[in-house]
Biopython code that builds the backbone (N, CA, C, O; Angstrom):
import numpy as np
from Bio.PDB.StructureBuilder import StructureBuilder

atoms = [
    (1, "MET", "N", (88.479, 114.406, 112.948)),
    (1, "MET", "CA", (89.119, 113.838, 111.288)),
    (1, "MET", "C", (87.922, 113.668, 110.191)),
    (1, "MET", "O", (87.886, 112.986, 109.168)),
    (2, "GLU", "N", (86.968, 114.525, 110.768)),
    (2, "GLU", "CA", (85.782, 114.395, 109.933)),
    (2, "GLU", "C", (86.471, 114.330, 108.468)),
    (2, "GLU", "O", (87.646, 114.695, 108.518)),
    (3, "LEU", "N", (86.069, 113.988, 107.290)),
    (3, "LEU", "CA", (86.421, 114.286, 106.259)),
    (3, "LEU", "C", (85.251, 115.189, 105.782)),
    (3, "LEU", "O", (85.603, 115.500, 104.644)),
    (4, "LYS", "N", (84.128, 115.745, 106.007)),
    (4, "LYS", "CA", (82.955, 116.913, 105.305)),
    (4, "LYS", "C", (83.151, 116.940, 104.046)),
    (4, "LYS", "O", (83.468, 117.892, 103.333)),
    (5, "LEU", "N", (82.926, 115.718, 103.750)),
    (5, "LEU", "CA", (83.013, 115.144, 101.823)),
    (5, "LEU", "C", (81.063, 116.211, 101.579)),
    (5, "LEU", "O", (80.191, 116.550, 102.378)),
    (6, "THR", "N", (81.223, 116.341, 100.178)),
    (6, "THR", "CA", (80.180, 117.111, 99.833)),
    (6, "THR", "C", (79.582, 115.531, 99.243)),
    (6, "THR", "O", (80.156, 114.466, 99.013)),
    (7, "GLN", "N", (77.999, 116.030, 99.126)),
    (7, "GLN", "CA", (76.964, 115.064, 98.168)),
    (7, "GLN", "C", (77.571, 114.295, 96.862)),
    (7, "GLN", "O", (77.668, 113.106, 96.556)),
    (8, "HIS", "N", (77.856, 115.256, 96.372)),
    (8, "HIS", "CA", (78.938, 114.987, 95.325)),
    (8, "HIS", "C", (80.029, 113.833, 95.211)),
    (8, "HIS", "O", (80.070, 113.020, 94.288)),
    (9, "GLN", "N", (81.168, 113.900, 96.613)),
    (9, "GLN", "CA", (81.757, 113.708, 96.612)),
    (9, "GLN", "C", (81.734, 111.903, 97.550)),
    (9, "GLN", "O", (82.341, 110.838, 97.431)),
    (10, "SER", "N", (80.532, 112.528, 98.534)),
    (10, "SER", "CA", (80.366, 110.674, 99.309)),
    (10, "SER", "C", (79.567, 109.412, 97.721)),
    (10, "SER", "O", (79.938, 108.267, 97.464)),
    (11, "ASP", "N", (78.725, 110.036, 97.170)),
    (11, "ASP", "CA", (78.659, 109.280, 95.673)),
    (11, "ASP", "C", (79.774, 109.067, 94.902)),
    (11, "ASP", "O", (79.683, 108.255, 93.981)),
    (12, "ALA", "N", (81.145, 109.827, 95.166)),
    (12, "ALA", "CA", (81.838, 108.741, 94.137)),
    (12, "ALA", "C", (82.608, 108.074, 95.094)),
    (12, "ALA", "O", (82.978, 106.988, 94.648)),
    (13, "VAL", "N", (83.059, 108.322, 96.413)),
    (13, "VAL", "CA", (83.969, 107.659, 97.534)),
    (13, "VAL", "C", (83.417, 105.878, 97.261)),
    (13, "VAL", "O", (84.206, 104.964, 97.021)),
    (14, "LYS", "N", (81.802, 105.709, 97.382)),
    (14, "LYS", "CA", (81.116, 104.795, 97.757)),
    (14, "LYS", "C", (81.138, 103.847, 96.750)),
    (14, "LYS", "O", (80.880, 102.739, 97.221)),
    (15, "PRO", "N", (81.343, 103.823, 95.538)),
    (15, "PRO", "CA", (81.745, 102.766, 94.600)),
    (15, "PRO", "C", (83.261, 102.332, 94.200)),
    (15, "PRO", "O", (83.414, 101.344, 93.481)),
    (16, "ILE", "N", (84.637, 103.241, 94.771)),
    (16, "ILE", "CA", (85.402, 103.290, 95.248)),
    (16, "ILE", "C", (86.246, 101.575, 95.560)),
    (16, "ILE", "O", (86.893, 100.629, 95.111)),
    (17, "VAL", "N", (85.288, 102.478, 97.166)),
    (17, "VAL", "CA", (85.439, 101.503, 98.292)),
    (17, "VAL", "C", (85.197, 100.006, 98.314)),
    (17, "VAL", "O", (85.742, 98.962, 98.672)),
    (18, "GLN", "N", (83.728, 100.603, 97.554)),
    (18, "GLN", "CA", (83.104, 98.935, 97.198)),
    (18, "GLN", "C", (83.978, 98.202, 96.138)),
    (18, "GLN", "O", (84.006, 96.972, 96.128)),
    (19, "GLN", "N", (84.652, 98.899, 95.293)),
    (19, "GLN", "CA", (85.430, 97.977, 94.337)),
    (19, "GLN", "C", (86.533, 97.221, 95.185)),
    (19, "GLN", "O", (86.664, 96.005, 95.048)),
    (20, "TYR", "N", (87.443, 98.044, 96.191)),
    (20, "TYR", "CA", (88.096, 97.642, 96.495)),
    (20, "TYR", "C", (87.979, 96.683, 97.827)),
    (20, "TYR", "O", (88.945, 96.248, 98.455)),
    (21, "LEU", "N", (86.596, 96.447, 98.124)),
    (21, "LEU", "CA", (85.971, 95.504, 99.369)),
    (21, "LEU", "C", (85.905, 94.396, 98.711)),
    (21, "LEU", "O", (86.329, 93.328, 99.152)),
    (22, "THR", "N", (85.350, 94.555, 97.565)),
    (22, "THR", "CA", (85.087, 93.179, 96.453)),
    (22, "THR", "C", (86.183, 92.997, 95.781)),
    (22, "THR", "O", (85.991, 92.126, 94.933)),
    (23, "ALA", "N", (87.314, 93.434, 95.754)),
    (23, "ALA", "CA", (88.678, 92.944, 95.326)),
    (23, "ALA", "C", (89.378, 91.891, 96.167)),
    (23, "ALA", "O", (89.664, 90.724, 95.899)),
    (24, "ARG", "N", (89.566, 92.586, 97.202)),
    (24, "ARG", "CA", (89.955, 91.973, 98.049)),
    (24, "ARG", "C", (89.825, 90.648, 98.773)),
    (24, "ARG", "O", (90.692, 89.828, 99.075)),
    (25, "LYS", "N", (88.336, 90.654, 98.999)),
    (25, "LYS", "CA", (87.434, 89.688, 99.016)),
    (25, "LYS", "C", (88.071, 88.613, 97.914)),
    (25, "LYS", "O", (88.644, 87.610, 98.338)),
    (26, "GLN", "N", (87.956, 88.850, 96.544)),
    (26, "GLN", "CA", (87.875, 87.665, 95.594)),
    (26, "GLN", "C", (89.645, 87.821, 95.574)),
    (26, "GLN", "O", (89.845, 87.859, 94.360)),
    (27, "LEU", "N", (90.662, 87.903, 96.067)),
    (27, "LEU", "CA", (91.590, 87.701, 96.286)),
    (27, "LEU", "C", (92.179, 86.683, 97.347)),
    (27, "LEU", "O", (92.685, 85.589, 97.096)),
    (28, "ILE", "N", (91.988, 87.336, 98.713)),
    (28, "ILE", "CA", (91.564, 86.646, 99.589)),
    (28, "ILE", "C", (91.178, 85.213, 98.977)),
    (28, "ILE", "O", (92.039, 84.373, 99.242)),
    (29, "GLN", "N", (90.506, 84.906, 98.508)),
    (29, "GLN", "CA", (89.302, 83.538, 97.906)),
    (29, "GLN", "C", (90.231, 82.917, 97.009)),
    (29, "GLN", "O", (90.295, 81.688, 96.967)),
    (30, "SER", "N", (91.039, 83.720, 96.208)),
    (30, "SER", "CA", (92.176, 82.914, 95.333)),
    (30, "SER", "C", (93.082, 82.698, 96.244)),
    (30, "SER", "O", (93.214, 81.481, 96.115)),
    (31, "PHE", "N", (93.920, 83.055, 97.208)),
    (31, "PHE", "CA", (94.629, 82.306, 97.745)),
    (31, "PHE", "C", (94.413, 81.484, 98.912)),
    (31, "PHE", "O", (95.299, 81.029, 99.636)),
    (32, "ARG", "N", (93.360, 81.352, 99.020)),
    (32, "ARG", "CA", (92.335, 80.024, 99.887)),
    (32, "ARG", "C", (92.672, 79.152, 99.035)),
    (32, "ARG", "O", (93.509, 78.259, 99.172)),
    (33, "GLN", "N", (91.909, 79.440, 97.978)),
    (33, "GLN", "CA", (91.762, 78.353, 96.875)),
    (33, "GLN", "C", (93.052, 77.483, 96.407)),
    (33, "GLN", "O", (93.176, 76.287, 96.142)),
    (34, "GLN", "N", (93.971, 78.586, 96.413)),
    (34, "GLN", "CA", (95.923, 78.037, 95.606)),
    (34, "GLN", "C", (96.256, 77.462, 97.003)),
    (34, "GLN", "O", (97.083, 76.557, 96.892)),
    (35, "PHE", "N", (95.868, 77.700, 98.328)),
    (35, "PHE", "CA", (96.792, 77.660, 99.578)),
    (35, "PHE", "C", (97.631, 77.996, 99.186)),
    (35, "PHE", "O", (98.521, 77.268, 98.747)),
    (36, "LEU", "N", (97.651, 79.403, 99.208)),
    (36, "LEU", "CA", (98.760, 80.314, 99.173)),
    (36, "LEU", "C", (99.411, 80.597, 100.377)),
    (36, "LEU", "O", (98.518, 80.373, 101.194)),
    (37, "ILE", "N", (100.088, 80.836, 100.812)),
    (37, "ILE", "CA", (100.469, 80.953, 101.809)),
    (37, "ILE", "C", (102.111, 82.244, 102.257)),
    (37, "ILE", "O", (102.698, 82.619, 103.272)),
    (38, "ASP", "N", (102.197, 82.452, 100.890)),
    (38, "ASP", "CA", (103.402, 83.392, 101.378)),
    (38, "ASP", "C", (102.675, 84.800, 101.440)),
    (38, "ASP", "O", (101.960, 85.421, 100.654)),
    (39, "LYS", "N", (103.238, 85.068, 102.901)),
    (39, "LYS", "CA", (103.087, 86.312, 103.360)),
    (39, "LYS", "C", (103.392, 88.115, 102.677)),
    (39, "LYS", "O", (102.952, 89.251, 102.855)),
    (40, "ASP", "N", (104.459, 87.377, 101.806)),
    (40, "ASP", "CA", (105.368, 88.542, 101.126)),
    (40, "ASP", "C", (104.703, 88.332, 99.844)),
    (40, "ASP", "O", (105.396, 88.806, 98.944)),
    (41, "VAL", "N", (103.065, 87.527, 99.194)),
    (41, "VAL", "CA", (103.151, 87.667, 97.718)),
    (41, "VAL", "C", (101.592, 88.127, 98.250)),
    (41, "VAL", "O", (100.870, 88.953, 97.692)),
    (42, "ILE", "N", (101.322, 87.452, 99.332)),
    (42, "ILE", "CA", (99.937, 88.342, 99.808)),
    (42, "ILE", "C", (99.927, 89.850, 100.026)),
    (42, "ILE", "O", (99.016, 90.627, 99.740)),
    (43, "LYS", "N", (100.917, 90.080, 100.496)),
    (43, "LYS", "CA", (101.156, 91.790, 101.449)),
    (43, "LYS", "C", (101.279, 92.081, 100.042)),
    (43, "LYS", "O", (100.172, 92.519, 99.729)),
    (44, "SER", "N", (101.982, 92.076, 99.079)),
    (44, "SER", "CA", (102.260, 92.656, 97.932)),
    (44, "SER", "C", (101.212, 93.095, 97.010)),
    (44, "SER", "O", (101.124, 94.208, 96.492)),
    (45, "GLN", "N", (99.924, 91.456, 96.772)),
    (45, "GLN", "CA", (99.095, 92.058, 96.138)),
    (45, "GLN", "C", (98.182, 92.732, 97.009)),
    (45, "GLN", "O", (97.647, 93.573, 96.286)),
    (46, "MET", "N", (97.767, 92.817, 98.020)),
    (46, "MET", "CA", (97.004, 93.380, 98.914)),
    (46, "MET", "C", (97.481, 95.241, 99.025)),
    (46, "MET", "O", (96.752, 96.233, 99.020)),
    (47, "ASP", "N", (98.933, 95.124, 99.114)),
    (47, "ASP", "CA", (99.181, 96.744, 99.080)),
    (47, "ASP", "C", (98.588, 97.366, 97.456)),
    (47, "ASP", "O", (98.171, 98.516, 97.319)),
    (48, "GLN", "N", (98.636, 96.702, 96.718)),
    (48, "GLN", "CA", (98.380, 96.875, 95.064)),
    (48, "GLN", "C", (97.195, 97.222, 95.025)),
    (48, "GLN", "O", (96.945, 98.266, 94.422)),
    (49, "LEU", "N", (96.318, 96.620, 95.522)),
    (49, "LEU", "CA", (95.003, 97.424, 95.853)),
    (49, "LEU", "C", (94.244, 98.374, 96.345)),
    (49, "LEU", "O", (93.248, 99.028, 96.032)),
    (50, "LYS", "N", (95.286, 98.224, 97.531)),
    (50, "LYS", "CA", (95.357, 99.580, 98.097)),
    (50, "LYS", "C", (96.098, 100.951, 97.498)),
    (50, "LYS", "O", (95.840, 102.143, 97.668)),
    (51, "THR", "N", (97.139, 100.261, 96.716)),
    (51, "THR", "CA", (97.155, 101.745, 96.030)),
    (51, "THR", "C", (96.592, 102.474, 95.122)),
    (51, "THR", "O", (96.571, 103.687, 94.913)),
    (52, "VAL", "N", (95.870, 101.043, 94.307)),
    (52, "VAL", "CA", (94.843, 101.354, 93.440)),
    (52, "VAL", "C", (93.704, 102.464, 93.954)),
    (52, "VAL", "O", (93.556, 103.498, 93.303)),
    (53, "GLU", "N", (92.982, 102.230, 95.036)),
    (53, "GLU", "CA", (92.242, 102.837, 95.860)),
    (53, "GLU", "C", (92.366, 103.795, 96.294)),
    (53, "GLU", "O", (91.455, 104.623, 96.311)),
    (54, "ARG", "N", (93.881, 104.059, 96.937)),
    (54, "ARG", "CA", (94.083, 105.337, 96.873)),
    (54, "ARG", "C", (94.397, 106.236, 95.787)),
    (54, "ARG", "O", (94.057, 107.395, 96.028)),
    (55, "GLN", "N", (95.025, 106.023, 94.500)),
    (55, "GLN", "CA", (94.576, 106.545, 93.475)),
    (55, "GLN", "C", (93.268, 107.535, 92.943)),
    (55, "GLN", "O", (93.231, 108.745, 92.720)),
    (56, "LYS", "N", (92.451, 106.705, 92.863)),
    (56, "LYS", "CA", (90.987, 106.854, 92.549)),
    (56, "LYS", "C", (90.488, 108.099, 93.731)),
    (56, "LYS", "O", (90.147, 109.247, 93.445)),
    (57, "LEU", "N", (90.560, 107.513, 95.066)),
    (57, "LEU", "CA", (90.571, 108.600, 95.619)),
    (57, "LEU", "C", (91.120, 109.604, 95.932)),
    (57, "LEU", "O", (90.523, 110.467, 96.575)),
    (58, "ALA", "N", (92.510, 109.749, 95.519)),
    (58, "ALA", "CA", (93.229, 111.379, 95.510)),
    (58, "ALA", "C", (92.328, 111.948, 93.945)),
    (58, "ALA", "O", (93.032, 112.811, 93.421)),
    (59, "LEU", "N", (91.522, 111.794, 93.430)),
    (59, "LEU", "CA", (90.848, 111.849, 91.866)),
    (59, "LEU", "C", (89.497, 112.975, 93.090)),
    (59, "LEU", "O", (88.945, 114.023, 92.756)),
    (60, "VAL", "N", (89.373, 112.331, 94.262)),
    (60, "VAL", "CA", (87.857, 112.964, 94.682)),
    (60, "VAL", "C", (87.854, 114.241, 95.779)),
    (60, "VAL", "O", (87.268, 115.316, 95.906)),
    (61, "PHE", "N", (88.912, 113.422, 96.523)),
    (61, "PHE", "CA", (89.493, 114.262, 97.769)),
    (61, "PHE", "C", (89.935, 115.136, 97.298)),
    (61, "PHE", "O", (90.275, 115.141, 96.114)),
    (62, "SER", "N", (90.109, 116.533, 98.408)),
    (62, "SER", "CA", (90.957, 117.670, 98.540)),
    (62, "SER", "C", (91.827, 116.824, 98.893)),
    (62, "SER", "O", (91.454, 115.700, 99.228)),
    (63, "GLN", "N", (93.116, 117.152, 98.899)),
    (63, "GLN", "CA", (94.756, 117.365, 100.015)),
    (63, "GLN", "C", (94.135, 116.295, 101.072)),
    (63, "GLN", "O", (93.969, 115.094, 101.283)),
    (64, "ASP", "N", (93.890, 117.735, 101.636)),
    (64, "ASP", "CA", (93.307, 117.969, 103.383)),
    (64, "ASP", "C", (92.666, 116.699, 103.574)),
    (64, "ASP", "O", (93.162, 116.009, 104.464)),
    (65, "GLN", "N", (91.409, 116.087, 102.781)),
    (65, "GLN", "CA", (90.709, 114.855, 103.125)),
    (65, "GLN", "C", (91.691, 113.724, 102.786)),
    (65, "GLN", "O", (91.763, 112.819, 103.618)),
    (66, "MET", "N", (92.457, 113.641, 101.688)),
    (66, "MET", "CA", (93.194, 112.727, 101.223)),
    (66, "MET", "C", (94.277, 112.363, 103.051)),
    (66, "MET", "O", (94.263, 111.226, 103.522)),
    (67, "GLU", "N", (94.922, 113.312, 103.636)),
    (67, "GLU", "CA", (95.349, 113.381, 104.304)),
    (67, "GLU", "C", (94.808, 112.832, 105.450)),
    (67, "GLU", "O", (95.233, 111.969, 106.217)),
    (68, "LYS", "N", (93.845, 113.454, 105.429)),
    (68, "LYS", "CA", (92.783, 112.612, 107.132)),
    (68, "LYS", "C", (92.190, 110.987, 106.648)),
    (68, "LYS", "O", (92.247, 110.071, 107.468)),
    (69, "TRP", "N", (91.927, 110.879, 105.990)),
    (69, "TRP", "CA", (91.901, 109.689, 105.014)),
    (69, "TRP", "C", (92.759, 108.519, 105.220)),
    (69, "TRP", "O", (92.473, 107.329, 105.347)),
    (70, "LEU", "N", (93.964, 109.187, 105.223)),
    (70, "LEU", "CA", (94.971, 108.544, 104.959)),
    (70, "LEU", "C", (95.480, 107.967, 106.495)),
    (70, "LEU", "O", (95.915, 106.886, 106.893)),
    (71, "GLU", "N", (95.177, 109.317, 107.145)),
    (71, "GLU", "CA", (95.269, 108.783, 108.678)),
    (71, "GLU", "C", (94.679, 107.978, 109.544)),
    (71, "GLU", "O", (95.295, 107.434, 110.461)),
    (72, "ARG", "N", (93.685, 107.864, 109.371)),
    (72, "ARG", "CA", (91.928, 106.764, 109.610)),
    (72, "ARG", "C", (92.594, 105.545, 109.118)),
    (72, "ARG", "O", (92.270, 104.526, 109.728)),
    (73, "GLU", "N", (93.555, 105.383, 108.039)),
    (73, "GLU", "CA", (93.561, 103.836, 107.571)),
    (73, "GLU", "C", (94.652, 103.815, 108.417)),
    (73, "GLU", "O", (94.476, 103.075, 109.385)),
    (74, "ASN", "N", (96.093, 104.571, 108.369)),
    (74, "ASN", "CA", (96.786, 104.202, 109.744)),
    (74, "ASN", "C", (96.403, 103.899, 111.150)),
    (74, "ASN", "O", (97.131, 103.272, 111.919)),
    (75, "PHE", "N", (95.254, 104.362, 111.447)),
    (75, "PHE", "CA", (95.463, 104.927, 112.631)),
    (75, "PHE", "C", (94.465, 103.499, 113.020)),
    (75, "PHE", "O", (94.500, 102.958, 114.125)),
    (76, "ASN", "N", (93.571, 103.027, 111.844)),
    (76, "ASN", "CA", (93.110, 102.127, 111.913)),
    (76, "ASN", "C", (93.887, 100.610, 111.828)),
    (76, "ASN", "O", (93.447, 99.606, 112.388)),
    (77, "ALA", "N", (95.285, 100.658, 110.911)),
    (77, "ALA", "CA", (95.867, 99.686, 110.873)),
    (77, "ALA", "C", (96.798, 99.527, 112.065)),
    (77, "ALA", "O", (97.070, 98.421, 112.532)),
    (78, "ASP", "N", (97.295, 100.717, 112.557)),
    (78, "ASP", "CA", (97.963, 100.221, 114.146)),
    (78, "ASP", "C", (96.898, 99.680, 114.722)),
    (78, "ASP", "O", (97.168, 98.518, 115.029)),
    (79, "ARG", "N", (96.117, 99.891, 114.933)),
    (79, "ARG", "CA", (94.839, 99.137, 116.229)),
    (79, "ARG", "C", (94.717, 98.243, 116.181)),
    (79, "ARG", "O", (94.572, 97.661, 117.256)),
    (80, "LYS", "N", (94.671, 97.238, 114.598)),
    (80, "LYS", "CA", (94.882, 96.155, 114.216)),
    (80, "LYS", "C", (95.856, 95.741, 114.663)),
    (80, "LYS", "O", (95.660, 95.235, 115.768)),
    (81, "SER", "N", (96.955, 95.701, 114.302)),
    (81, "SER", "CA", (98.475, 95.701, 115.160)),
    (81, "SER", "C", (98.616, 95.219, 116.250)),
    (81, "SER", "O", (99.342, 94.279, 116.575)),
    (82, "VAL", "N", (97.631, 96.106, 117.142)),
    (82, "VAL", "CA", (98.103, 96.111, 118.711)),
    (82, "VAL", "C", (97.159, 94.977, 119.438)),
    (82, "VAL", "O", (97.174, 94.650, 120.625)),
    (83, "VAL", "N", (96.112, 94.338, 118.088)),
    (83, "VAL", "CA", (95.130, 93.544, 118.915)),
    (83, "VAL", "C", (95.056, 91.830, 118.404)),
    (83, "VAL", "O", (94.301, 91.046, 118.980)),
]
sb = StructureBuilder()
sb.init_structure("model")
sb.init_model(0)
sb.init_chain("A")
sb.init_seg("    ")
for serial, (resi, resn, name, xyz) in enumerate(atoms, 1):
    if name == "N":
        sb.init_residue(resn, " ", resi, " ")
    sb.init_atom(name, np.array(xyz, "f"), 0.0, 1.0, " ", f" {name:<3s}", serial, name[0])
structure = sb.get_structure()
């Protein structure tokens, strides 16, 4: 499931992923500060962050690379749900 990124793609992807991780961390902290436990609200907001990340990545990746990225995300999500 190797993406085979060019140097340009690699350079472009790093800040996109970093922005997602930073926004996700801030969102989680916000939920904790507000004592928010509504799982539907949390899931909705996390999904919105992931959608934005995917839209940005789609501008960098080829269609094949994007499909592999999504496969890897789904694989990792499936592994987490089993654990």
